[in-house]
Structures are given as C-alpha cells and as structure tokens.
C-alpha positions as CSV (number, residue, x, y, z in Angstrom):
1,M,-33.1,-1.1,5.5
2,Q,-31.4,2.6,6.4
3,G,-31.7,3.6,9.6
4,R,-32.3,7.8,10.2
5,D,-31.7,9.8,13.0
6,D,-35.1,11.4,13.8
7,G,-33.2,14.8,15.2
8,Q,-34.9,14.1,19.0
9,R,-32.7,14.6,22.0
10,Q,-33.4,11.9,24.5
11,L,-33.2,12.7,27.9
12,L,-30.1,12.2,28.8
13,D,-28.2,13.2,25.8
14,A,-24.7,13.3,26.2
15,D,-24.3,16.4,24.0
16,A,-26.7,18.4,25.8
17,L,-25.6,17.4,29.4
18,A,-21.5,17.7,28.7
19,G,-21.0,18.6,25.5
20,H,-20.1,22.3,26.9
21,M,-16.9,20.0,27.9
22,L,-15.7,18.8,24.8
23,P,-12.6,20.9,23.9
24,A,-13.3,23.6,21.0
25,G,-11.8,22.5,17.7
26,S,-11.8,19.1,18.5
27,V,-12.4,16.4,16.3
28,F,-15.3,15.3,19.0
29,R,-16.6,18.9,18.8
30,F,-16.8,19.4,15.4
31,L,-18.6,15.7,15.3
32,A,-21.0,16.6,18.0
33,E,-22.1,19.8,15.9
34,N,-21.7,18.6,11.9
35,R,-21.8,15.1,11.9
36,H,-25.2,15.3,10.2
37,E,-23.8,17.9,7.4
38,L,-20.6,16.1,7.1
39,F,-22.1,12.6,7.1
40,P,-25.9,13.0,5.6
41,D,-28.2,10.1,5.6
42,D,-28.7,9.9,1.3
43,A,-24.8,9.7,1.0
44,F,-25.3,6.4,2.3
45,A,-28.4,5.6,1.1
46,D,-27.5,3.1,-2.0
47,L,-26.3,0.6,0.9
48,F,-29.5,-0.4,1.6
49,A,-31.5,-0.8,-1.4
50,S,-34.3,-2.8,0.3
51,G,-36.9,-0.6,2.9
52,R,-37.9,-3.3,4.5
53,G,-36.5,-4.8,7.8
54,R,-35.1,-3.9,11.2
55,P,-33.5,0.1,10.7
56,S,-29.7,-0.3,10.4
57,T,-27.8,2.2,12.7
58,P,-27.5,5.9,11.5
59,A,-24.8,6.3,9.0
60,D,-24.1,9.8,11.1
61,V,-23.2,7.8,13.7
62,I,-21.6,4.8,11.9
63,A,-19.5,7.1,9.9
64,S,-18.2,9.3,12.9
65,V,-17.2,6.5,14.9
66,M,-15.6,4.9,12.1
67,V,-13.4,8.1,12.0
68,L,-12.8,7.8,15.9
69,Q,-11.7,4.7,15.3
70,T,-9.2,5.0,13.3
71,L,-8.1,8.2,14.9
72,H,-7.4,6.4,17.9
73,N,-5.9,3.1,16.5
74,L,-8.7,1.1,18.5
75,S,-9.9,-2.5,17.5
76,D,-14.0,-2.8,17.1
77,R,-14.3,-4.1,20.4
78,E,-12.3,-1.3,21.9
79,T,-14.5,1.1,20.1
80,A,-17.6,-0.3,21.5
81,E,-16.1,0.1,24.6
82,A,-15.4,3.4,24.3
83,L,-18.8,4.6,22.6
84,T,-20.3,3.0,25.7
85,F,-18.0,4.8,28.4
86,D,-16.6,7.9,27.0
87,L,-18.4,10.6,27.2
88,R,-16.9,12.4,24.4
89,W,-17.5,9.8,22.0
90,K,-21.4,9.8,23.5
91,A,-21.5,13.3,22.9
92,A,-19.6,13.2,19.2
93,C,-22.4,10.5,18.1
94,G,-25.7,11.8,19.6
95,F,-25.6,9.0,22.5
96,G,-27.6,9.2,25.6
97,L,-25.5,8.6,29.0
98,D,-27.5,5.7,29.7
99,Q,-27.1,4.2,26.0
100,G,-25.1,1.6,25.4
101,A,-22.8,1.0,21.8
102,F,-23.8,-1.7,19.7
103,H,-22.5,-5.1,18.7
104,P,-18.7,-4.5,17.8
105,T,-19.8,-6.7,14.4
106,V,-22.1,-4.0,13.4
107,L,-18.9,-2.1,12.5
108,T,-17.6,-5.6,10.3
109,Y,-20.7,-5.6,8.9
110,W,-20.7,-1.9,7.6
111,R,-17.1,-2.3,6.2
112,R,-18.2,-5.2,4.3
113,R,-21.2,-3.2,2.7
114,L,-19.0,0.0,2.0
115,A,-16.5,-2.3,0.2
116,K,-19.0,-3.9,-1.9
117,S,-20.7,-0.6,-2.8
118,D,-19.5,1.8,-6.0
119,R,-18.2,4.0,-3.6
120,P,-16.0,2.2,-0.7
121,H,-13.7,5.2,0.2
122,R,-17.0,7.8,0.7
123,I,-15.9,8.8,4.3
124,F,-12.5,10.2,2.8
125,E,-14.4,11.5,-0.3
126,A,-17.0,13.5,2.4
127,V,-13.9,14.8,4.2
128,T,-12.3,15.7,0.9
129,E,-15.5,17.7,0.2
130,V,-14.8,19.9,3.1
131,I,-11.5,20.6,2.1
132,A,-13.3,21.9,-1.3
133,G,-15.4,23.9,0.4
134,S,-13.1,25.6,2.9
135,G,-11.1,26.5,0.6
136,A,-8.1,25.1,2.2
137,L,-6.6,24.0,-0.9
138,S,-7.3,27.6,-2.7
139,G,-4.5,28.8,-5.2
140,R,-2.0,26.3,-3.9
141,R,-0.3,24.5,-6.6
142,R,2.1,22.2,-5.3
143,R,1.8,18.3,-4.3
144,A,4.4,15.7,-2.6
145,I,4.4,12.5,-2.5
146,D,5.8,10.0,-0.8
147,S,5.3,6.0,0.9
148,T,6.1,4.1,3.9
149,I,6.0,0.4,4.9
150,L,3.4,-0.6,7.7
151,E,4.0,-3.8,9.5
152,D,1.5,-6.9,8.6
153,A,-1.1,-8.0,11.1
154,V,0.4,-11.8,11.0
155,A,3.4,-13.6,11.8
156,R,6.3,-14.2,9.2
157,Q,6.1,-18.1,8.1
158,D,9.2,-20.3,7.2
159,T,8.7,-22.9,4.3
160,V,8.3,-25.7,6.2
161,T,5.5,-24.1,8.4
162,Q,3.7,-22.7,5.2
163,L,3.6,-26.0,3.6
164,I,2.4,-27.9,6.5
165,A,-0.4,-25.0,7.3
166,Q,-1.7,-25.1,3.6
167,I,-1.6,-28.5,3.2
168,R,-4.0,-28.6,6.6
169,R,-5.9,-25.7,5.3
170,V,-6.9,-27.9,2.1
171,G,-7.8,-31.3,3.7
172,R,-10.2,-28.9,5.8
173,E,-11.7,-26.6,2.9
174,I,-11.5,-28.9,-0.3
175,P,-14.3,-32.3,-0.3
176,G,-12.6,-35.3,-0.1
177,A,-9.1,-33.8,0.5
178,D,-9.3,-34.9,4.0
179,L,-9.0,-38.7,3.1
180,V,-6.0,-37.9,1.0
181,V,-4.3,-35.9,3.8
182,A,-4.7,-38.6,6.0
183,G,-2.7,-40.8,3.6
184,L,-0.1,-38.6,3.3
185,S,3.3,-40.1,4.7
186,G,5.5,-37.0,4.8
187,H,4.3,-35.5,8.3
188,D,1.3,-36.6,10.6
189,Y,-1.2,-33.5,10.1
190,A,-3.3,-34.1,12.4
191,K,-0.4,-33.8,14.8
192,P,0.0,-30.0,16.0
193,G,3.3,-28.3,15.7
194,K,6.5,-28.8,13.8
195,P,8.2,-32.0,13.0
196,D,10.4,-33.5,15.5
197,I,13.8,-33.7,13.5
198,A,17.2,-32.5,14.3
199,W,16.7,-29.0,13.2
200,D,20.5,-28.5,13.1
201,D,21.3,-31.7,10.5
202,R,21.2,-29.9,7.3
203,G,20.2,-33.8,5.6
204,A,17.4,-34.1,8.0
205,R,16.0,-30.0,7.2
206,D,16.4,-31.6,3.3
207,D,14.7,-35.0,3.9
208,L,11.7,-33.4,5.5
209,V,11.2,-30.6,2.6
210,S,11.4,-33.2,0.0
211,A,8.7,-35.4,1.9
212,L,6.4,-32.0,2.5
213,V,6.8,-31.3,-0.9
214,A,6.0,-34.7,-2.2
215,D,3.1,-34.8,0.0
216,A,1.8,-31.6,-1.5
217,L,1.9,-32.6,-5.0
218,T,0.3,-36.1,-4.4
219,L,-2.5,-33.7,-2.7
220,L,-3.0,-31.3,-5.8
221,S,-2.9,-34.2,-8.5
222,S,-5.6,-35.8,-6.5
223,I,-7.9,-32.4,-6.9
224,D,-10.1,-31.4,-9.6
225,A,-9.8,-27.9,-9.7
226,E,-12.4,-27.3,-12.3
227,S,-15.2,-28.8,-9.7
228,L,-13.8,-26.1,-7.3
229,D,-15.7,-22.6,-6.7
230,D,-13.7,-19.6,-6.8
231,A,-12.5,-19.4,-2.8
232,Q,-11.3,-23.3,-3.1
233,Q,-9.8,-22.3,-6.4
234,E,-7.6,-20.1,-4.4
235,T,-6.7,-22.2,-1.6
236,V,-5.3,-25.0,-3.9
237,A,-3.3,-22.6,-5.9
238,L,-1.4,-21.1,-3.1
239,L,-0.3,-24.7,-1.8
240,A,0.6,-24.8,-5.3
241,L,2.7,-21.5,-4.7
242,V,4.3,-22.3,-1.4
243,A,5.4,-25.8,-2.7
244,G,7.3,-24.7,-5.4
245,Q,8.6,-20.9,-4.3
246,D,11.0,-21.8,-2.0
247,V,12.7,-24.9,-2.9
248,E,15.4,-25.9,-5.9
249,P,16.4,-29.1,-6.7
250,A,18.8,-31.2,-4.3
251,E,22.4,-31.2,-4.8
252,G,22.8,-33.7,-7.6
253,S,19.4,-33.8,-8.5
254,D,17.4,-33.0,-11.9
255,G,14.2,-32.1,-10.3
256,T,12.8,-35.3,-11.1
257,D,13.6,-37.9,-8.4
258,G,11.8,-35.9,-5.5
259,R,15.0,-34.7,-3.6
260,W,14.2,-31.1,-2.8
261,R,15.9,-28.0,-0.5
262,I,15.3,-24.6,0.3
263,A,16.3,-22.6,-2.2
264,R,19.2,-20.3,-2.0
265,K,17.8,-17.1,-3.3
266,V,14.6,-15.6,-2.1
267,A,12.1,-15.9,-4.7
268,P,10.5,-12.1,-5.9
269,D,7.2,-11.6,-5.1
270,R,7.6,-14.3,-2.3
271,V,4.4,-15.1,-0.2
272,I,5.5,-14.7,3.4
273,S,2.4,-16.4,5.4
274,T,-0.2,-18.5,4.3
275,V,-2.5,-16.8,6.7
276,D,-2.2,-13.3,4.5
277,P,-1.0,-14.2,1.6
278,E,-0.7,-10.8,0.2
279,A,1.9,-9.6,2.6
280,R,5.3,-9.2,1.4
281,H,9.3,-8.4,2.1
282,A,9.6,-5.1,2.0
283,H,13.0,-3.1,1.8
284,K,12.6,0.9,2.2
285,S,16.1,0.4,2.2
286,R,19.1,-1.6,2.2
287,Q,19.2,-1.3,6.0
288,K,15.3,-1.1,6.8
289,K,13.4,-4.5,5.9
290,I,9.9,-5.2,7.6
291,D,6.9,-7.5,6.3
292,G,4.1,-5.9,5.5
293,F,2.5,-3.7,2.9
294,K,3.4,-0.2,1.2
295,S,1.2,3.0,1.9
296,H,1.3,5.7,-0.4
297,I,-0.1,9.5,0.3
298,V,0.1,12.7,-1.6
299,I,-0.1,15.9,0.3
300,E,-0.4,19.5,-0.1
301,P,2.9,20.5,1.5
302,E,1.8,24.1,3.4
303,T,-1.3,22.4,5.0
304,G,-0.1,18.7,5.2
305,L,-3.7,17.8,3.8
306,V,-4.0,14.6,2.4
307,T,-5.6,14.7,-1.1
308,A,-4.7,10.9,-2.8
309,A,-3.9,8.1,-0.5
310,A,-3.7,3.9,-1.6
311,L,-2.2,0.8,0.5
312,T,-0.6,-2.0,-1.6
313,K,1.4,-4.8,-1.5
314,A,5.1,-4.3,-0.7
315,A,6.7,-5.5,-3.5
316,G,6.3,-5.8,-7.4
317,A,6.8,-3.5,-10.1
318,D,3.6,-2.5,-10.2
319,N,3.7,-1.5,-6.4
320,S,6.7,0.4,-6.7
321,D,6.8,4.7,-5.7
322,A,7.2,5.6,-9.3
323,A,4.2,3.4,-10.3
324,R,1.9,4.2,-7.4
325,G,2.6,7.6,-7.6
326,A,1.5,8.4,-11.3
327,E,-1.3,7.0,-10.7
328,L,-1.8,9.0,-7.1
329,I,-1.5,11.7,-9.4
330,A,-4.1,11.3,-11.9
331,A,-6.6,10.0,-9.1
332,D,-6.0,13.2,-7.1
333,T,-9.3,15.3,-7.8
334,S,-8.1,18.5,-5.8
335,I,-5.7,19.1,-8.8
336,G,-8.8,19.4,-11.2
337,T,-7.8,20.8,-14.6
338,G,-4.9,23.0,-13.4
339,Q,-1.4,22.6,-13.1
340,V,0.8,21.8,-10.3
341,D,4.6,21.4,-8.9
342,V,5.1,17.3,-8.1
343,L,7.7,17.0,-5.5
344,G,9.1,14.0,-4.7
345,D,12.6,11.7,-3.8
346,S,14.5,9.9,-5.7
347,A,12.2,6.7,-6.0
348,Y,9.7,8.7,-7.8
349,G,12.4,9.7,-10.5
350,S,11.6,7.2,-13.1
351,G,11.3,7.8,-16.9
352,D,7.6,6.5,-17.0
353,L,6.7,9.0,-14.1
354,L,8.3,11.8,-15.2
355,A,6.5,11.3,-18.9
356,A,3.2,10.8,-17.3
357,V,3.7,14.0,-15.1
358,T,5.1,16.1,-18.1
359,A,2.2,14.9,-20.4
360,A,-0.5,16.2,-17.7
361,G,0.8,19.6,-18.1
362,H,2.4,19.1,-14.6
363,T,6.2,20.4,-13.3
364,P,8.1,17.8,-11.7
365,I,10.2,19.0,-9.0
366,I,11.5,15.4,-8.3
367,K,14.9,14.3,-7.0
368,P,16.5,12.6,-10.1
369,M,17.8,8.9,-10.1
370,P,21.6,8.5,-8.3
371,L,23.5,7.5,-11.9
372,G,25.5,4.5,-11.6
373,R,29.0,4.1,-12.4
374,A,31.0,0.9,-13.2
375,V,34.0,2.4,-12.0
376,P,34.2,3.8,-8.9
377,D,34.7,7.8,-10.0
378,G,34.1,6.8,-13.8
379,F,31.7,7.8,-16.3
380,T,28.1,7.9,-16.1
381,V,25.7,7.5,-19.0
382,D,25.7,11.3,-19.5
383,D,29.0,11.1,-20.1
384,F,27.9,9.8,-23.3
385,S,26.4,11.8,-26.1
386,I,23.1,10.2,-27.8
387,D,21.9,11.5,-31.1
388,E,18.4,10.4,-31.4
389,S,17.8,11.2,-35.1
390,A,20.7,9.4,-36.2
391,K,20.3,6.9,-33.4
392,T,23.9,6.8,-32.5
393,V,25.8,6.9,-29.0
394,T,29.3,8.4,-28.8
395,C,31.3,7.9,-26.0
396,P,34.0,10.0,-23.9
397,A,36.5,8.6,-26.4
398,K,34.6,10.0,-29.3
399,I,33.6,6.3,-30.8
400,T,30.3,5.9,-32.0
401,R,27.9,3.1,-32.3
402,A,24.6,2.7,-33.5
403,I,21.5,2.2,-31.2
404,S,19.5,-1.3,-32.0
405,A,16.1,-1.7,-32.5
406,K,15.6,-3.0,-28.7
407,G,17.8,0.0,-27.2
408,R,20.9,-1.1,-27.1
409,V,24.7,-0.1,-27.6
410,S,27.9,-1.9,-27.4
411,F,31.3,-0.8,-27.9
412,G,32.5,-4.2,-28.0
413,G,36.4,-4.5,-29.4
414,A,36.5,-1.0,-29.1
415,C,36.8,-0.5,-26.0
416,A,40.4,-3.0,-25.3
417,S,42.4,-0.4,-26.7
418,C,40.7,2.5,-25.4
419,P,42.7,4.8,-23.3
420,L,39.6,5.6,-21.1
421,M,38.3,1.9,-20.6
422,S,39.7,2.3,-16.9
423,R,37.5,4.8,-16.1
424,C,34.5,3.6,-18.4
425,T,34.2,-0.5,-17.7
426,T,35.4,-3.7,-16.3
427,A,34.0,-5.7,-18.9
428,K,36.1,-7.9,-21.3
429,N,34.0,-7.6,-23.9
430,G,33.7,-3.5,-23.5
431,R,31.2,-1.3,-22.7
432,K,27.6,-1.9,-23.1
433,M,24.4,0.3,-22.8
434,Q,20.6,-0.4,-22.2
435,I,18.8,3.2,-23.8
436,H,15.7,3.8,-21.9
437,P,12.6,4.7,-23.8
438,H,12.6,8.3,-21.9
439,D,16.4,8.5,-21.7
440,R,15.8,12.0,-23.4
441,L,13.2,13.4,-20.8
442,R,15.4,12.1,-17.5
443,R,18.6,13.7,-19.2
444,E,16.6,16.9,-19.5
445,H,15.5,16.4,-15.7
446,R,18.6,15.8,-14.6
447,A,20.1,19.2,-16.2
448,K,17.0,21.0,-14.6
449,A,17.8,19.8,-11.2
450,T,20.7,21.4,-10.7
451,D,18.9,24.9,-11.3
452,P,19.4,26.6,-7.8
453,E,15.2,27.1,-8.0
454,F,14.5,23.9,-8.4
455,L,16.7,23.1,-5.7
456,A,15.5,25.8,-3.4
457,D,11.7,24.6,-3.9
458,Y,12.6,21.1,-3.6
459,R,14.4,21.6,-0.1
460,Q,11.5,23.9,1.0
461,H,8.7,22.0,0.1
462,R,9.1,18.5,-0.2
463,P,10.1,17.8,3.0
464,M,6.7,18.5,4.3
465,V,5.2,14.9,3.3
466,E,7.3,13.6,5.6
467,R,5.6,15.6,8.3
468,S,2.2,13.9,6.9
469,I,3.6,10.5,6.8
470,A,4.3,11.1,10.5
471,W,0.7,11.9,11.2
472,M,-0.8,9.1,9.4
473,T,2.0,6.6,11.2
474,R,1.8,7.8,14.7
475,G,0.3,4.8,16.9
476,A,-0.6,2.9,13.1
477,R,2.8,1.3,12.0
478,R,0.4,-1.7,11.8
479,V,-2.5,-2.7,10.1
480,P,-5.4,-4.0,11.7
481,Y,-6.5,-6.1,8.7
482,R,-5.1,-9.1,6.5
483,G,-5.1,-8.4,2.9
484,V,-5.3,-5.2,0.5
485,T,-8.6,-4.7,0.0
486,K,-9.4,-4.5,3.8
487,N,-6.2,-2.3,4.6
488,N,-6.5,-0.3,1.9
489,A,-9.9,0.9,3.2
490,W,-8.8,1.8,6.3
491,W,-5.6,3.7,5.3
492,M,-8.0,5.7,3.2
493,T,-10.8,6.0,6.5
494,H,-7.1,7.0,8.2
495,A,-6.2,9.6,6.0
496,A,-9.8,11.3,6.4
497,A,-9.5,11.4,10.1
498,I,-6.4,13.1,10.1
499,N,-7.3,15.2,7.2
500,L,-10.3,16.3,9.4
501,K,-7.8,16.9,12.4
502,R,-5.5,19.0,10.9
503,L,-8.7,21.3,9.2
504,L,-9.9,21.8,12.9
505,N,-6.1,22.8,13.6
506,L,-6.4,25.3,10.7
507,G,-9.5,26.9,12.2
508,L,-12.2,24.9,10.1
509,T,-16.3,26.2,11.1
510,G,-19.1,24.9,9.8
511,R,-22.8,25.8,9.6
512,N,-25.4,24.6,7.7
513,G,-23.4,22.3,5.5
514,T,-21.1,25.6,4.6
515,W,-17.1,25.1,5.4
516,A,-14.6,28.2,6.0
517,L,-11.1,28.5,8.2
518,G,-11.5,30.6,10.8
C-alpha cells in the first residue's frame, strides 16, 4: 500500500534543526519547503492499487530522492548513504538526524513501478507543471532542438566474445540447451576467457570463427522456439543475430561449406554487446565515434528550460535527429496550440521534418543540409530547374528530362557532348538525380535561409541549446543503466532535476502550490 507523510515532525527533524543552513535558492531548500506540493501523494496513488500491506516510502520522499540522485549523479547505494549521512539530504526529504535511509533496492522497486505505469515520467511532468504555473515560458515562442551521444554502461565486445558469451547464456537460460552446449566441439564453453589460439594468425582466427558459428547454428537448430517464453525467445534471437551480423563466407566459399570469416564491413545497426543489446556504435561526427545512446532535448532558448526530452538508440533511421526532432516538437506540451520558431542545426534539415514543422503551423529556423557536389566546385541540385506541373527537370545546359513515377531523372547520353559535363558529373552514363518528395519545400527553405533576419535569429538563439546540453551532461556523459527504457526514464528525470535547478536560478518561489518567478 502507499505510504503517506502524516505531517508530524520528528524530535530531531533535520529541517527544523538545520534547515536554516540550507542556501536560499538551492534545490535542497526548495524541496524541504515545497516537496509535498511538488509531489503530492495523489499523483502517485495509482502505483499502489491495493490498500493492504506494509506502507511504502512516501511518494514525496522518493520523488525528492530521485531528483537529488540524478542531479548529483549517484548510484542507488551512494544515494542511500547520502540520505543517511548528509544533513542537506535529510532536511530536503524530511528525515530526522538519527534516521537511517531505506535500502537502496527501494529505488529499484519504485523505478520498476513507474516504468509499468501509464505515466512513467510523472516527475518530469510535475516540474513541467511548475514551469507552466510560474509563467516562465509565457510569451516565449521559440524552441531549439539538439542531441548528443551518451556512453553506454557496458564494454564493447568483439565477434568472438559475443558468440561465446551468448552460447553460454543460451545454455544457462534455455531448458535442455546446457547438454547441447556441453557437446559442442568449437570451444570449451565451460572454460573462462577467450580461446587459446594464435590471434595474429588470420587462418587460425577464421577457423575459430567458423567453429563458433557452426556451434551457434547447431545450438539454434536444437531449440524449439515456440515452446519458449518471451524472454527466452529474445535470448535465442540474440544468438541468431550475433552469429550472422559480423561474418561472411570465407574466400572461395559459397556459404554452404561452413567456412566463415569476419566481415569486411560493419553491419547496419550492429549489436555491440550481448550485455546491452540496445547499445550502438554512434557517429556524432566523422571524427567523434562513441558507443552508447543518443539523447535528444527541446529547450526554450532564453530560459534554457527543457520542454521535451528522449533517449533512443544511437543508430537507425528512426533514431535520426530529424525523425526524433519531429516527434519531440509534436510532443512538447509547453507549445500548446500556438506557433513557435523551431531552431536546429543542419542535422534537422530533412524534408520530412520541415514538412512536419510547417504543417503544424510553426516556422523552421533550421540550417539547411549542405548540398552535395558530384564535382568539386561544380553544380548542385539548385542549379537544376524543376517544373512540378510538367514533371520535368532542366539542367544548367538547358536540357530537359522527364521525372519518372519514382522521382528519378536520367540525362543519359545527352551529357556526353555537353560542354558543362566536367562541372556536373563524372559518370560515364551521364547525370542521374533522385527528386525528393519534399524537394520544393527544401528549395524554398534554402532560399529563406539566406535572409539576413533568418540568419540573425538562428545565430542568436540556436546556440543556446548547446548551453542546456552542457548542463544536462555535466557529470552524466555515461548512462547508468542498460537498455533504452531504463535510460530514457533516467534522462527524463535528469531533465526534471536540471529544470528545477534552472527555475530556482531564475527566482522560483512557491507557496501552497502557487508558483512564481521572483
């Protein structure tokens, strides 16, 4: 059942004895004075449908602890220790001087209940209500979007390590599979560590990979997947994935003789660890490569307040900046029914995002994606004229070709004798183009992006999101959990904590649930 604060202070109440020492405008002071209004019991009542059993820790205490935990980037055990020995934590959470903290697993228990609820991010929602009540965003009609890469909580695994680890895991978790694993000949899976081979010998490595893949296929063929529960099926599916994602037929093999080698190319959306199958290789830039997750935020530039946030896999078209940016703008409840200027760098300049933002009535102040050139200093797509009504494209040499039903254009042999070919293409068969469904919108946006007012607005307000990214990632460049769901919940709570700290810096005051900026 849900525990509730009876409102009575203890004899050695930390806030009563030492609350005056908490700095004014600090998160500790604010929670000590306003945690009941910020996190009322009724907001968490659905987590405890039953009125029987031992009362839980009061919701205002747990929510306050979660905010402080993510603000200071502490583990569950470190959080319990801080609540036991740090007077600031005791005062903020209503503890007595001689009162010990709850067990660290209580935090795990509450996170699990929140994750299973209809509103898993209610701490973020509670702070969002404070933002709305304080009027911090009143009249502010700009939103800036950006993302950053956070390191994962596990180590990257090579192909051999993944295969051995997942074969062992299947042997442990699937009924009867342990007997099959014991009979496999590619490796002694009861022996810890990597196989003892000459790792600088390519032939020995290929032989080992072939043996491990053969063992994986043998193990998979012995399992009746339909008889397994969901968790067991995921374990088996992961083995099937790692057995195929990094290998290709050996030289001279057609893939049927059991000879394999490590593939020369990295598989799209490659699983980098069987410990956390949702972690991915991430390329924030050509120079910066990180293994982990991608975190996204939408902010109001002048205040720096986060109005929407999400954490996703770091790879895949569905997790691109543009795709997730469109979702976050649509989900930003602070915008309401009004229109805003949406600011973002060129990663958000896709036609789909521009179309979504425009359709919602917003104004995209987004840096256009750079135009590619087939030839250095040559023509770009903007040098070609497109007639949408006639469905034709005219090149700089005034040659016109029709656009196919799939949006393709080929100038073919006409390029061979064209005097401008050296500035247009190096293809022997002539210039070919693919017309994007939102081509006209992107062309219009590129033209608008040259306007001095557009540039001034972009340069003044878009960089402010970098400031919020810095606040969000200070001491938090590595996620604390495994998987997207748990880390997304952590990222949302972290955004709530940063917002609360920012509101206090802006002069937030509260009395009886009424919020204002001083």
